[in-house]
PDB file of N, CA, C and O in Angstrom:
ATOM      1  N   UNK A   1     -26.410  23.363 -20.795  1.00  0.00           N
ATOM      2  CA  UNK A   1     -27.569  23.673 -20.481  1.00  0.00           C
ATOM      3  C   UNK A   1     -28.134  25.129 -21.071  1.00  0.00           C
ATOM      4  O   UNK A   1     -27.014  25.597 -21.275  1.00  0.00           O
ATOM      5  N   UNK A   2     -28.753  25.860 -21.364  1.00  0.00           N
ATOM      6  CA  UNK A   2     -29.707  26.488 -22.501  1.00  0.00           C
ATOM      7  C   UNK A   2     -29.811  27.516 -21.273  1.00  0.00           C
ATOM      8  O   UNK A   2     -29.670  26.874 -20.232  1.00  0.00           O
ATOM      9  N   UNK A   3     -29.952  28.500 -21.091  1.00  0.00           N
ATOM     10  CA  UNK A   3     -30.547  29.957 -20.348  1.00  0.00           C
ATOM     11  C   UNK A   3     -31.411  30.400 -21.164  1.00  0.00           C
ATOM     12  O   UNK A   3     -31.270  30.508 -22.383  1.00  0.00           O
ATOM     13  N   UNK A   4     -32.401  30.693 -20.483  1.00  0.00           N
ATOM     14  CA  UNK A   4     -33.086  31.992 -21.156  1.00  0.00           C
ATOM     15  C   UNK A   4     -33.609  33.064 -20.600  1.00  0.00           C
ATOM     16  O   UNK A   4     -34.465  33.015 -19.717  1.00  0.00           O
ATOM     17  N   UNK A   5     -33.085  34.208 -21.126  1.00  0.00           N
ATOM     18  CA  UNK A   5     -33.591  35.311 -19.910  1.00  0.00           C
ATOM     19  C   UNK A   5     -34.598  35.666 -20.789  1.00  0.00           C
ATOM     20  O   UNK A   5     -34.531  35.198 -21.925  1.00  0.00           O
ATOM     21  N   UNK A   6     -35.664  36.510 -20.456  1.00  0.00           N
ATOM     22  CA  UNK A   6     -36.940  37.136 -20.741  1.00  0.00           C
ATOM     23  C   UNK A   6     -36.521  38.136 -20.064  1.00  0.00           C
ATOM     24  O   UNK A   6     -36.193  38.029 -18.882  1.00  0.00           O
ATOM     25  N   UNK A   7     -36.450  39.929 -21.148  1.00  0.00           N
ATOM     26  CA  UNK A   7     -36.791  41.521 -20.680  1.00  0.00           C
ATOM     27  C   UNK A   7     -38.376  41.955 -20.470  1.00  0.00           C
ATOM     28  O   UNK A   7     -38.294  42.870 -21.290  1.00  0.00           O
ATOM     29  N   UNK A   8     -39.500  42.019 -20.110  1.00  0.00           N
ATOM     30  CA  UNK A   8     -40.638  42.882 -20.198  1.00  0.00           C
ATOM     31  C   UNK A   8     -40.423  43.853 -20.615  1.00  0.00           C
ATOM     32  O   UNK A   8     -39.446  43.456 -21.250  1.00  0.00           O
ATOM     33  N   UNK A   9     -40.483  45.273 -20.940  1.00  0.00           N
ATOM     34  CA  UNK A   9     -40.824  46.020 -20.871  1.00  0.00           C
ATOM     35  C   UNK A   9     -42.270  47.303 -21.490  1.00  0.00           C
ATOM     36  O   UNK A   9     -42.826  47.350 -22.587  1.00  0.00           O
ATOM     37  N   UNK A  10     -42.423  47.958 -20.556  1.00  0.00           N
ATOM     38  CA  UNK A  10     -43.726  49.321 -21.241  1.00  0.00           C
ATOM     39  C   UNK A  10     -43.190  50.683 -20.499  1.00  0.00           C
ATOM     40  O   UNK A  10     -43.108  51.185 -19.378  1.00  0.00           O
ATOM     41  N   UNK A  11     -42.859  50.963 -21.970  1.00  0.00           N
ATOM     42  CA  UNK A  11     -41.979  52.745 -21.541  1.00  0.00           C
ATOM     43  C   UNK A  11     -41.069  52.716 -20.962  1.00  0.00           C
ATOM     44  O   UNK A  11     -40.953  53.807 -20.403  1.00  0.00           O
ATOM     45  N   UNK A  12     -40.120  51.957 -20.682  1.00  0.00           N
ATOM     46  CA  UNK A  12     -39.052  51.856 -20.154  1.00  0.00           C
ATOM     47  C   UNK A  12     -37.739  52.164 -21.301  1.00  0.00           C
ATOM     48  O   UNK A  12     -37.097  51.220 -21.762  1.00  0.00           O
ATOM     49  N   UNK A  13     -37.405  53.810 -21.738  1.00  0.00           N
ATOM     50  CA  UNK A  13     -36.148  53.616 -22.716  1.00  0.00           C
ATOM     51  C   UNK A  13     -35.204  54.369 -22.391  1.00  0.00           C
ATOM     52  O   UNK A  13     -34.435  54.847 -23.225  1.00  0.00           O
ATOM     53  N   UNK A  14     -35.099  54.646 -20.789  1.00  0.00           N
ATOM     54  CA  UNK A  14     -34.104  55.031 -20.628  1.00  0.00           C
ATOM     55  C   UNK A  14     -33.160  53.848 -19.121  1.00  0.00           C
ATOM     56  O   UNK A  14     -32.475  54.109 -18.132  1.00  0.00           O
ATOM     57  N   UNK A  15     -33.508  53.003 -19.554  1.00  0.00           N
ATOM     58  CA  UNK A  15     -33.171  52.181 -18.822  1.00  0.00           C
ATOM     59  C   UNK A  15     -33.117  50.608 -19.618  1.00  0.00           C
ATOM     60  O   UNK A  15     -32.555  49.679 -19.039  1.00  0.00           O
ATOM     61  N   UNK A  16     -33.816  50.383 -21.129  1.00  0.00           N
ATOM     62  CA  UNK A  16     -33.561  49.183 -21.519  1.00  0.00           C
ATOM     63  C   UNK A  16     -32.080  48.831 -22.064  1.00  0.00           C
ATOM     64  O   UNK A  16     -31.700  47.703 -22.376  1.00  0.00           O
ATOM     65  N   UNK A  17     -31.168  50.259 -22.129  1.00  0.00           N
ATOM     66  CA  UNK A  17     -29.966  49.300 -22.615  1.00  0.00           C
ATOM     67  C   UNK A  17     -29.220  49.334 -21.832  1.00  0.00           C
ATOM     68  O   UNK A  17     -28.112  48.908 -22.158  1.00  0.00           O
ATOM     69  N   UNK A  18     -29.369  49.773 -20.590  1.00  0.00           N
ATOM     70  CA  UNK A  18     -28.542  48.761 -20.153  1.00  0.00           C
ATOM     71  C   UNK A  18     -28.610  47.553 -18.868  1.00  0.00           C
ATOM     72  O   UNK A  18     -27.862  47.137 -17.984  1.00  0.00           O
ATOM     73  N   UNK A  19     -30.452  47.205 -19.543  1.00  0.00           N
ATOM     74  CA  UNK A  19     -30.590  46.316 -19.379  1.00  0.00           C
ATOM     75  C   UNK A  19     -30.430  45.272 -19.987  1.00  0.00           C
ATOM     76  O   UNK A  19     -30.347  44.169 -19.448  1.00  0.00           O
ATOM     77  N   UNK A  20     -30.340  45.578 -21.659  1.00  0.00           N
ATOM     78  CA  UNK A  20     -29.415  44.566 -22.398  1.00  0.00           C
ATOM     79  C   UNK A  20     -27.664  44.824 -22.472  1.00  0.00           C
ATOM     80  O   UNK A  20     -26.804  44.169 -23.061  1.00  0.00           O
ATOM     81  N   UNK A  21     -27.621  45.305 -22.139  1.00  0.00           N
ATOM     82  CA  UNK A  21     -25.995  45.484 -22.289  1.00  0.00           C
ATOM     83  C   UNK A  21     -25.857  44.835 -21.578  1.00  0.00           C
ATOM     84  O   UNK A  21     -25.320  43.912 -22.190  1.00  0.00           O
ATOM     85  N   UNK A  22     -25.971  44.403 -20.121  1.00  0.00           N
ATOM     86  CA  UNK A  22     -25.785  43.639 -19.182  1.00  0.00           C
ATOM     87  C   UNK A  22     -25.991  42.309 -19.552  1.00  0.00           C
ATOM     88  O   UNK A  22     -24.983  41.657 -19.825  1.00  0.00           O
ATOM     89  N   UNK A  23     -27.155  41.732 -19.623  1.00  0.00           N
ATOM     90  CA  UNK A  23     -27.332  40.413 -20.599  1.00  0.00           C
ATOM     91  C   UNK A  23     -26.220  39.904 -21.109  1.00  0.00           C
ATOM     92  O   UNK A  23     -25.618  38.869 -20.824  1.00  0.00           O
ATOM     93  N   UNK A  24     -25.958  40.913 -22.064  1.00  0.00           N
ATOM     94  CA  UNK A  24     -24.596  40.485 -23.263  1.00  0.00           C
ATOM     95  C   UNK A  24     -23.265  40.427 -22.613  1.00  0.00           C
ATOM     96  O   UNK A  24     -22.190  40.291 -23.197  1.00  0.00           O
ATOM     97  N   UNK A  25     -23.453  40.541 -21.385  1.00  0.00           N
ATOM     98  CA  UNK A  25     -21.857  40.670 -20.621  1.00  0.00           C
ATOM     99  C   UNK A  25     -22.064  39.572 -20.013  1.00  0.00           C
ATOM    100  O   UNK A  25     -21.185  39.355 -19.179  1.00  0.00           O
ATOM    101  N   UNK A  26     -22.855  38.782 -20.073  1.00  0.00           N
ATOM    102  CA  UNK A  26     -22.327  37.110 -19.400  1.00  0.00           C
ATOM    103  C   UNK A  26     -22.499  36.977 -19.399  1.00  0.00           C
ATOM    104  O   UNK A  26     -23.715  37.101 -19.543  1.00  0.00           O
ATOM    105  N   UNK A  27     -21.430  35.743 -19.110  1.00  0.00           N
ATOM    106  CA  UNK A  27     -19.997  34.765 -19.361  1.00  0.00           C
ATOM    107  C   UNK A  27     -21.164  33.080 -19.734  1.00  0.00           C
ATOM    108  O   UNK A  27     -20.589  32.040 -20.054  1.00  0.00           O
ATOM    109  N   UNK A  28     -22.335  33.111 -19.645  1.00  0.00           N
ATOM    110  CA  UNK A  28     -22.172  31.816 -19.385  1.00  0.00           C
ATOM    111  C   UNK A  28     -22.142  31.478 -21.638  1.00  0.00           C
ATOM    112  O   UNK A  28     -22.394  32.231 -22.578  1.00  0.00           O
ATOM    113  N   UNK A  29     -21.827  30.418 -21.582  1.00  0.00           N
ATOM    114  CA  UNK A  29     -21.462  30.075 -23.287  1.00  0.00           C
ATOM    115  C   UNK A  29     -23.389  29.618 -24.182  1.00  0.00           C
ATOM    116  O   UNK A  29     -23.582  29.553 -25.396  1.00  0.00           O
ATOM    117  N   UNK A  30     -24.317  29.423 -23.222  1.00  0.00           N
ATOM    118  CA  UNK A  30     -25.783  29.517 -24.138  1.00  0.00           C
ATOM    119  C   UNK A  30     -27.150  29.959 -23.248  1.00  0.00           C
ATOM    120  O   UNK A  30     -27.798  29.392 -22.368  1.00  0.00           O
ATOM    121  N   UNK A  31     -27.305  31.956 -24.293  1.00  0.00           N
ATOM    122  CA  UNK A  31     -28.255  32.167 -23.539  1.00  0.00           C
ATOM    123  C   UNK A  31     -28.729  32.622 -24.761  1.00  0.00           C
ATOM    124  O   UNK A  31     -28.214  33.208 -25.713  1.00  0.00           O
ATOM    125  N   UNK A  32     -30.221  32.062 -24.407  1.00  0.00           N
ATOM    126  CA  UNK A  32     -31.246  32.940 -25.911  1.00  0.00           C
ATOM    127  C   UNK A  32     -31.731  33.860 -24.429  1.00  0.00           C
ATOM    128  O   UNK A  32     -31.871  33.503 -23.259  1.00  0.00           O
ATOM    129  N   UNK A  33     -31.953  35.624 -25.355  1.00  0.00           N
ATOM    130  CA  UNK A  33     -32.567  36.259 -25.010  1.00  0.00           C
ATOM    131  C   UNK A  33     -33.823  36.955 -25.866  1.00  0.00           C
ATOM    132  O   UNK A  33     -33.961  36.997 -27.088  1.00  0.00           O
ATOM    133  N   UNK A  34     -34.628  37.446 -24.898  1.00  0.00           N
ATOM    134  CA  UNK A  34     -36.152  38.467 -25.266  1.00  0.00           C
ATOM    135  C   UNK A  34     -36.393  38.825 -24.965  1.00  0.00           C
ATOM    136  O   UNK A  34     -36.775  38.542 -23.830  1.00  0.00           O
ATOM    137  N   UNK A  35     -36.584  40.264 -25.618  1.00  0.00           N
ATOM    138  CA  UNK A  35     -37.440  41.205 -24.973  1.00  0.00           C
ATOM    139  C   UNK A  35     -38.621  41.559 -25.413  1.00  0.00           C
ATOM    140  O   UNK A  35     -38.871  41.581 -26.618  1.00  0.00           O
ATOM    141  N   UNK A  36     -39.487  41.877 -24.494  1.00  0.00           N
ATOM    142  CA  UNK A  36     -40.946  41.971 -24.756  1.00  0.00           C
ATOM    143  C   UNK A  36     -41.199  42.947 -24.987  1.00  0.00           C
ATOM    144  O   UNK A  36     -42.123  42.927 -24.174  1.00  0.00           O
ATOM    145  N   UNK A  37     -41.285  44.354 -25.564  1.00  0.00           N
ATOM    146  CA  UNK A  37     -42.146  45.584 -25.469  1.00  0.00           C
ATOM    147  C   UNK A  37     -43.937  45.493 -25.752  1.00  0.00           C
ATOM    148  O   UNK A  37     -44.763  45.384 -26.659  1.00  0.00           O
ATOM    149  N   UNK A  38     -43.789  45.652 -23.965  1.00  0.00           N
ATOM    150  CA  UNK A  38     -45.554  45.639 -24.340  1.00  0.00           C
ATOM    151  C   UNK A  38     -46.505  47.096 -24.144  1.00  0.00           C
ATOM    152  O   UNK A  38     -47.244  47.602 -23.300  1.00  0.00           O
ATOM    153  N   UNK A  39     -45.812  47.479 -25.876  1.00  0.00           N
ATOM    154  CA  UNK A  39     -46.880  48.631 -26.223  1.00  0.00           C
ATOM    155  C   UNK A  39     -46.565  49.622 -26.254  1.00  0.00           C
ATOM    156  O   UNK A  39     -47.416  50.452 -26.575  1.00  0.00           O
ATOM    157  N   UNK A  40     -44.923  50.178 -25.882  1.00  0.00           N
ATOM    158  CA  UNK A  40     -45.092  50.687 -25.179  1.00  0.00           C
ATOM    159  C   UNK A  40     -45.463  52.674 -26.586  1.00  0.00           C
ATOM    160  O   UNK A  40     -45.611  52.821 -27.799  1.00  0.00           O
ATOM    161  N   UNK A  41     -45.442  53.409 -25.665  1.00  0.00           N
ATOM    162  CA  UNK A  41     -45.369  54.808 -26.381  1.00  0.00           C
ATOM    163  C   UNK A  41     -44.678  55.785 -26.847  1.00  0.00           C
ATOM    164  O   UNK A  41     -43.821  55.939 -25.977  1.00  0.00           O
ATOM    165  N   UNK A  42     -44.441  56.738 -27.856  1.00  0.00           N
ATOM    166  CA  UNK A  42     -43.320  57.462 -28.294  1.00  0.00           C
ATOM    167  C   UNK A  42     -43.643  58.724 -27.062  1.00  0.00           C
ATOM    168  O   UNK A  42     -44.796  59.007 -26.736  1.00  0.00           O
ATOM    169  N   UNK A  43     -42.658  59.271 -26.580  1.00  0.00           N
ATOM    170  CA  UNK A  43     -42.453  60.380 -26.214  1.00  0.00           C
ATOM    171  C   UNK A  43     -42.736  61.344 -26.990  1.00  0.00           C
ATOM    172  O   UNK A  43     -42.532  62.505 -26.633  1.00  0.00           O
TER     173      UNK A  43
END
């Protein structure tokens, strides 16, 4: 069974790396991962 994970973020540069790494560390054999940025602004 495929599991899909969607992360929505907006101006969240401090936490997004940890979030992505957490998903990549999951042991499920078939994960689809989508990251959607809500038009974040550069600091």
